[in-house]
C-alpha positions as CSV (number, residue, x, y, z in Angstrom):
1,M,0.3,0.0,0.1
2,R,1.1,3.7,-0.9
3,E,0.0,6.8,0.5
4,I,0.8,9.9,-1.0
5,E,0.5,13.2,0.6
6,Y,0.9,16.8,-0.9
7,E,-0.1,20.6,-0.5
8,R,0.2,23.1,-2.8
9,Q,0.3,26.6,-2.9
10,L,-2.3,28.3,-5.2
11,D,-1.7,32.0,-4.2
12,I,-0.9,33.9,-0.8
13,N,-4.8,33.1,0.7
14,T,-5.3,29.5,-1.3
15,R,-4.3,25.8,-1.4
16,M,-5.0,22.6,-2.8
17,R,-4.3,19.5,-0.5
18,A,-4.4,16.0,-1.6
19,Q,-3.9,12.5,-0.2
20,F,-5.2,9.1,-1.5
21,R,-4.1,5.7,-0.9
22,V,-3.4,3.1,-3.5
23,A,-3.4,-0.6,-3.1
24,R,-2.4,-3.5,-5.5
25,G,-2.9,-0.7,-8.6
26,Q,-6.0,1.0,-7.3
27,V,-6.9,3.8,-5.7
28,S,-8.6,3.0,-2.1
29,R,-9.5,6.6,-0.9
30,F,-9.2,9.6,-1.6
31,T,-9.3,13.4,-0.7
32,V,-8.4,16.1,-2.5
33,Q,-9.6,20.1,-2.0
34,I,-9.1,23.8,-2.4
35,E,-9.2,25.9,1.0
36,V,-9.0,29.4,1.4
37,L,-7.6,31.4,4.4
38,A,-10.3,34.1,5.8
39,K,-10.2,35.0,9.2
40,N,-7.0,33.5,9.6
41,Q,-8.5,30.1,9.8
42,W,-7.8,27.5,6.6
43,K,-11.3,27.0,5.1
44,P,-12.5,24.4,2.6
45,V,-14.0,25.6,-0.3
46,V,-14.5,22.6,-2.3
47,R,-13.6,18.6,-1.9
48,Y,-13.6,16.0,-3.2
49,D,-13.7,12.6,-1.4
50,T,-14.3,8.7,-1.0
51,A,-15.9,9.3,3.0
52,H,-19.3,7.6,3.1
53,R,-17.6,4.9,1.1
54,F,-18.3,6.7,-2.4
55,A,-16.8,9.4,-4.1
56,H,-18.6,12.5,-4.3
57,C,-17.6,16.3,-4.1
58,D,-18.9,18.8,-0.9
59,L,-19.2,22.2,-2.4
60,Y,-18.9,25.1,0.8
61,E,-20.9,28.0,1.4
62,P,-19.6,30.5,3.7
63,G,-22.0,30.4,6.4
64,G,-21.4,26.7,6.6
65,Q,-23.7,25.2,4.3
66,V,-22.5,22.0,2.2
67,I,-23.8,20.8,-0.8
68,K,-22.8,17.1,-1.8
69,T,-22.9,15.7,-5.1
70,E,-22.0,11.8,-5.9
71,L,-19.8,10.8,-8.7
72,K,-21.0,8.2,-10.7
73,M,-17.2,6.6,-11.2
74,T,-14.7,4.9,-10.0
75,F,-12.2,6.1,-7.1
76,E,-9.9,6.0,-9.9
77,E,-11.7,8.2,-12.5
78,A,-13.2,10.6,-9.6
79,L,-9.6,11.6,-8.2
80,T,-8.2,11.6,-11.9
81,H,-11.2,14.3,-12.0
82,A,-11.1,16.2,-9.2
83,L,-7.3,16.7,-9.9
84,K,-7.9,18.2,-13.2
85,D,-11.2,20.4,-11.9
86,L,-9.4,21.8,-8.9
87,R,-6.0,23.3,-10.8
88,D,-8.5,24.4,-13.5
89,N,-11.2,26.0,-12.2
90,W,-9.5,26.6,-8.3
91,E,-9.9,30.6,-8.9
92,S,-13.5,30.4,-9.9
93,Y,-14.4,28.6,-6.8
94,R,-12.2,30.4,-4.1
95,D,-14.0,33.9,-6.2
96,K,-17.6,32.5,-5.6
97,F,-16.9,31.2,-2.3
98,L,-15.5,34.7,-1.2
99,K,-18.2,36.5,-2.6
100,G,-20.3,34.5,-0.3
């Protein structure tokens, strides 16, 4: 089993964190998220993960509400999708979150 974890600073107040586990060539779990530094605290903006034993995306609103969307994909497909989506769209996720 191999665990990979990294953090990537996207700008002064935005970062992407990723962690995933690969066992026997297959992704067995993952979490990939964008976080924004607001009021001296890192807050999640969007998170893709496999909590609850299915791949899904959680979209956070500043007031604390979370919109959960199930991804009808394998864990491998969902992880690839999550990494691409967050790399390509982190600025729009951040801006929408900060505007409330």
